[in-house]
N, C-alpha and C positions, 0 to 999 in steps of 0.2 A: 181711181175708179172712174168709169164713164158716167156722164150725167144721166140720171134717171129721174122720173117723176114719182118720188116717194114722199108722201105727206108725213109730217111729224106731229106728234101730240106731246106738248110740253105742259106739265102741271107745275104749279108753284105750291110748295109745302113749307112748313116750318121745320127747320133742322132740329133734330132731337140728338144733340151731341155734335161733335166736330165731324164734318163730312168733307173729304178731299174731292178735287176735281176728277172727273172721268171714272168714277167708282159706282158700283152697284148700290142702290138705295132701297132699304127695306120699307114696308108699308107704314111703319111708325115714324118715318122721316130720318132714321138713323142710317149710318153707313153700314152695309152688310158686314157682319162680324163672325158668321158661322158658315163654313164651307157648304155650299149647296143650298143655302136657305132661299126661301121664296122672296123675290124682290119685285118692286114696281117698275124699276127702270134704272137709268144712268144719270148721274149728276152732271150738269153742264158746267158748273163752277164750284168753288169751295164755299163752305158756309160754317159759321160757328153756331153754337146752341142758341135757338131762338130767332135766328136770321131766316129770311126768305131763301128758299133753295129751289132752283129750276131743275126739274127732272124730266128727261125724255122718256116717255112711256110707250111710244109706238113709232115705228119707222126705223131710221138708222141713228146710231149714236157713236160717239168716240169713247172708247174704253181703254183703260190701262191694262196691259196683259200681266198676268202673274206667272206665266210659263210660256214655253214654245207653243204656238198655235198654227195650224194649217188652215187654208181657206176652206170654208164649208163645215168646219168642225162645230159641233154643238157645244155651247158654253154654259157654265154655271159660275157663281161667284166663289172666290176663295175667302179665307178668314179676314182678309184686308179689303174686301169689296172689289178686287180685281177680277178680270175675266180669265178663266182657265178652262181647258177642255174637261168634259165630263169624265168621270173616272172609269166608266165601263158601260156596257150595254145591258139592257134588261133581258134576262134569260130565265129559263125554267131551271130550278135547282137540280143538281145531279141526283139521280135516283127518284125523281118525281114520277108519279104515275099518270099516264095519259087519261084525260077525262072523256068519257063517252056518254055520260048521262045527258039525256034530253032535258032534264030538269034544270041543269046548269044554264042552258040556253045562252051560251056565250059569256055568262057572268063568272068567269074563272078567277079574275083578280078582284080583291076587295080592298077597301081603304080609300082615302080621299086624295092623298098626294104620294108621289114617289119620294124616296129618301133624298134625291138630288133634284132641285128645281132647275130645269133648263130654261134660261131666259133669252138666249140669243144664238145666232149663228155667225161665224166669222166671215166677213167679206174681205178681210186682208189677213196676211200671215204675220206672225211675230216670231223672231228667233229666240226669244227668251223673255224674262220678266222686265217690266218697266217700259215697254214700247206702247205707243198709242196706235190703236187699230180701229177701223170702222166695223161695226157689228150691225146685224139686222135683228131688231128686238122681236121676240115672239109674243103673241097674244092669243 
């Protein structure tokens, strides 16, 4: 990667369970364990339960890949906290009816979160699982 001026925000949290290096970290301080779950960032190093854990929450981070990844792909966590491509794009279901109501006023989708939380974009490619790549975290 070429050098760029990207600031990082690193938070220190207490590990809630064993956390491996370069993995997605959930808001409770645990390693992400559900594919697509909402995460706060990426672990800088490993930590055991109760230990201090540095988590990159903004800027770029090094993540372990869980699958093949191409540059620019949107990423989510897999069940082991590794970075993997999102499983698909958001679309309107087949057979859905077009909304023409002025009362909707653009409020077509309801709910708080999508089923897959996209937390980063790939800055480097991976040919498969187990590779370390740089990602740009989303906020």
